[in-house]
N, C-alpha and C positions, 0 to 999 in steps of 0.2 A: 227175734232175730236169730239167725244162724250163729253158731258158736265158733266161728273161725278165729284163729289167732290174728291179732292185729299188732302192728308196731307203730307207735306214735312218737314222732320226733319233731324238733324245731329245725327249720331250714333257714340258716343265715342268709343264703343266696336269695331266697324268695320271700323271706320275712313272713312265713306262714308255718302253721303246724301241718305236717304231712303224716298220713296214715297209710301204711302198706299192709296188704293181706298176702303173706307169703304162700299160702296154700292155693290161692287163685291167681295164676300168672297174669301180670299186667293190671291187677285190680288195686287201685289206690285212690286217695282223695286228699283234699287239703282244706284248710280253713284258717281264719284269722285267730280263732280261739280253739282250745282243745275240744270244747263241746261241739263247736261247729264242724270241726274236722271229723269227729266221731259220727255226728249226724250224717255228714256227707258220705262217709265210708259205708254206713248202713245202706244208703241208697245205691252206692256203687256195687256193693255185694249183690243186692237184689237184681240190678241190671246185668251184672256178670252172669248170674245164674240163669236169668231169663234168656240171655243170648246163647248160652251154652245149650239150654233146652231146645231153643229154636233150631240150632244147627246140629243137634244130636251129639254134642261134645260131652266128654266125660266130666262129671261134677264130683269132685272129691268130697268124702264125708268129713265134716269138721273134726279136728282132733281136740279142739277145745282146751289147748294146753295152758295158755296164760295171756294176760294183758300186759304188754310191756310199755311202760311210760318212761320217757327220758326227758 
């Protein structure tokens, strides 16, 4: 998996864990458990990269800073 920073948090409004990928604008996922949310964001990252390649968009190099769990 690419080493993009992810931010995992609980959404009281939606009652799910949400994972955002700040380095990839608009890339996020959710799941009923932390594990499922992380699994889903791995797929979302790959889909984001595939779409960027298809349209010739810039793909930032992962900074690989940290995993933030809240």
